[in-house]
C-alpha distance (Angstrom), angle and dihedral (degrees) to the residues before:
residue distance angle dihedral
M1 . . .
I2 3.77 . .
G3 3.83 104.3 .
K4 3.87 102.6 166.5
I5 3.68 139.8 -1.0
T6 3.75 136.7 -162.6
G7 3.61 124.6 -164.7
R8 3.89 151.2 105.9
I9 3.77 121.3 -60.3
E10 3.85 110.1 -119.3
Y11 3.73 96.8 -178.1
R12 3.82 139.9 -22.5
T13 3.85 138.0 -156.4
T14 3.66 133.8 -176.3
D15 3.79 97.4 -68.7
H16 3.86 108.1 12.8
V17 3.79 144.7 39.4
L18 3.77 131.9 -153.2
I19 3.92 107.1 -136.1
D20 3.81 116.3 -166.1
V21 3.84 112.2 -145.4
R22 3.81 108.8 -175.0
G23 3.74 93.2 -36.8
V24 3.80 97.0 -40.0
G25 3.76 116.9 107.6
Y26 3.77 122.2 -144.3
L27 3.75 120.2 -163.2
V28 3.74 107.3 -145.1
Y29 3.83 125.9 -172.1
C30 3.72 115.0 -152.3
S31 3.93 139.0 177.0
E32 3.85 119.0 -95.4
R33 3.77 90.7 -105.9
T34 3.83 94.2 50.2
M35 3.80 90.4 46.2
A36 3.87 90.2 53.7
A37 3.77 91.6 51.8
L38 3.89 95.7 50.2
P39 3.93 119.4 99.3
G40 3.67 123.6 -110.3
V41 3.84 131.2 -85.5
G42 3.67 111.8 -62.4
E43 3.70 95.6 26.8
V44 3.83 128.8 112.1
T45 3.76 121.5 -110.3
A46 3.73 141.1 164.5
L47 3.85 130.2 -143.1
Y48 3.64 136.6 -177.4
T49 3.96 106.3 -128.5
D50 3.75 143.0 -157.9
L51 3.68 121.0 -159.2
Q52 3.89 116.4 -144.9
V53 3.76 114.5 -161.1
R54 3.83 122.8 -164.7
E55 3.67 133.2 165.0
D56 3.69 93.6 -99.2
L57 3.80 102.8 23.8
M58 3.83 147.4 34.4
Q59 3.73 118.4 -159.4
L60 3.72 129.2 -178.1
F61 3.89 117.6 -147.2
G62 3.82 123.3 -162.0
F63 3.84 130.9 -150.5
Q64 3.87 136.7 -177.1
T65 3.69 97.2 -138.5
L66 3.91 139.3 22.1
A67 3.81 87.7 -116.7
E68 3.87 90.0 58.7
K69 3.80 90.1 47.1
E70 3.75 92.2 49.6
W71 3.78 93.2 51.0
H72 3.71 89.9 50.2
R73 3.78 89.6 54.6
L74 3.82 92.2 47.4
L75 3.85 94.5 42.7
T76 3.74 93.2 53.8
S77 3.79 90.2 50.0
V78 3.86 89.1 66.6
Q79 3.84 113.8 95.9
G80 3.79 108.9 -100.5
V81 3.82 96.1 14.8
G82 3.90 112.1 110.9
A83 3.67 130.3 175.4
K84 3.80 94.7 -81.5
A85 3.74 92.8 50.0
S86 3.81 92.1 48.2
L87 3.92 93.2 49.8
A88 3.90 88.0 49.1
I89 3.85 89.4 55.4
L90 3.73 92.8 45.1
G91 3.73 92.5 45.1
T92 3.86 92.2 51.4
L93 3.84 98.2 42.6
G94 3.70 105.7 15.7
P95 3.93 118.2 -140.6
D96 3.72 92.0 -72.3
G97 3.80 91.8 53.8
V98 3.68 93.0 44.3
S99 3.85 89.8 55.7
R100 3.76 91.3 49.6
A101 3.82 93.7 46.6
I102 3.85 93.9 50.6
A103 3.77 95.5 40.4
L104 3.76 90.5 53.0
G105 3.81 95.4 39.3
D106 3.72 92.1 -120.5
W107 3.69 103.9 155.6
N108 3.82 94.3 165.4
A109 3.86 85.5 68.9
V110 3.78 89.8 55.4
K111 3.90 90.2 44.6
A112 3.82 87.5 60.5
A113 3.87 88.3 75.8
K114 3.68 113.9 100.1
G115 3.95 111.7 -96.9
I116 3.69 94.0 12.1
G117 3.77 112.9 122.5
P118 3.78 126.7 -163.5
K119 3.89 96.2 -97.8
I120 3.82 93.5 53.5
A121 3.92 91.0 42.5
Q122 3.85 89.2 52.6
R123 3.68 92.8 46.4
V124 3.93 92.0 50.8
V125 3.75 91.3 53.1
L126 3.90 94.8 45.7
D127 3.84 93.5 43.5
L128 3.84 96.8 46.5
K129 3.70 105.3 31.5
D130 3.80 91.8 104.2
K131 3.71 89.3 50.9
A132 3.78 97.5 59.8
P133 3.82 97.2 84.1
A134 3.87 94.6 55.7
V135 3.71 94.4 49.3
M136 3.83 94.3 42.9
A137 3.82 87.8 54.0
M138 3.93 90.9 57.1
G139 3.84 89.2 68.5
G140 3.84 120.7 -166.1
T141 3.75 109.4 -47.8
P142 3.71 105.7 174.8
A143 3.90 118.7 -134.7
A144 3.88 92.2 -116.9
A145 3.82 89.3 63.8
Q146 3.69 122.8 92.2
G147 3.84 117.6 -83.1
G148 3.73 136.5 67.2
E149 3.82 130.9 72.2
V150 3.83 108.2 -62.1
V151 3.82 121.6 -147.3
E152 3.90 100.0 -144.4
V153 3.81 106.2 -59.8
I154 3.79 113.5 -130.5
E155 3.80 121.3 -121.0
P156 3.77 112.0 -84.9
M157 3.88 105.7 -98.0
A158 3.82 89.7 149.6
P159 3.82 133.6 10.0
V160 3.74 117.7 -86.4
M161 3.65 108.5 -120.9
A162 3.87 114.1 -139.6
P163 3.84 112.6 -140.0
P164 3.75 114.4 -116.2
I165 3.79 116.9 -88.2
P166 3.76 112.1 -113.1
A167 3.73 113.5 -100.4
N168 3.79 113.3 -89.6
A169 3.81 93.9 -1.1
S170 3.85 96.6 122.4
A171 3.81 93.4 39.5
Q172 3.91 91.3 50.4
A173 3.78 90.2 48.6
E174 3.92 91.2 49.9
A175 3.79 91.9 44.0
L176 3.73 91.9 47.8
S177 3.92 88.8 52.3
A178 3.86 93.2 48.5
L179 3.87 90.8 51.1
G180 3.76 90.5 50.1
N181 3.82 89.1 51.0
L182 3.75 87.9 54.3
G183 3.77 91.2 54.7
Y184 3.69 105.0 -103.3
A185 3.96 117.7 144.9
P186 3.71 112.5 -101.0
G187 3.83 93.6 -119.7
D188 3.94 93.9 50.5
A189 3.79 90.5 43.8
A190 3.92 92.0 51.9
G191 3.73 93.5 46.8
A192 3.77 92.5 50.5
V193 3.69 93.8 45.4
A194 3.72 92.2 47.6
Q195 3.75 91.7 52.2
A196 3.74 94.0 45.9
A197 3.87 89.0 50.7
A198 3.76 89.0 52.5
E199 3.63 92.4 50.4
N200 3.86 95.8 42.8
E201 3.60 107.9 42.5
G202 3.86 112.6 -160.2
A203 3.74 91.7 6.5
D204 3.79 118.9 158.9
T205 3.75 125.6 -122.8
P206 3.99 99.6 -91.7
T207 3.85 87.6 50.4
L208 3.77 95.4 49.1
I209 3.84 90.0 48.0
R210 3.77 93.0 50.9
A211 3.84 91.8 46.2
A212 3.79 91.4 46.7
L213 3.90 93.8 49.1
K214 3.81 87.1 53.1
L215 3.70 91.3 55.4
L216 3.83 94.8 46.0
A217 3.76 92.3 47.0
P218 3.87 114.4 111.7
K219 3.72 113.4 -91.9
G220 3.84 122.9 -126.0
């Protein structure tokens, strides 16, 4: 299984790049959001990857963070959601946005992705709601960081640029862990953190914890 590659971009199109790793070219399909974050042709990049194998086709998909890769795996496990639909959802919302939408049960946000109808969007939220806490806890580890299975890293002719960590990702993971330590159920904590993050864009961990605790406080 190819879990991560590091190499030089040979060419790029709207939905995939060719990454050269010591003379071997890997065709990697990415979401629109990930494509926009990649450097230009001739520059070095790193991506976490997922290899999809079918009887008539093998395709490699690339992701900026482990959370994005995990959401792709979970999204494609939902009936009616293929790789193309998964990348559309991730390209529209980003992994942080997917976590928030699913934790809050906001299927309208999922439906905003190209080609995703209301029935599929509702199924995604229903099937994956219990998965949101675990993915949110992963935070936003960029592909250039240590970890993952590496396919022969090329010699450093140029610095490998780490993709930007999604806004609030690390703070959300830390806030979720803190709420878990306080005894809150994973689903309740994930929903509160997701809502707090949506209402406090760019907030740090203490701010998110305070906001989430207010949301979790008994009403009345």
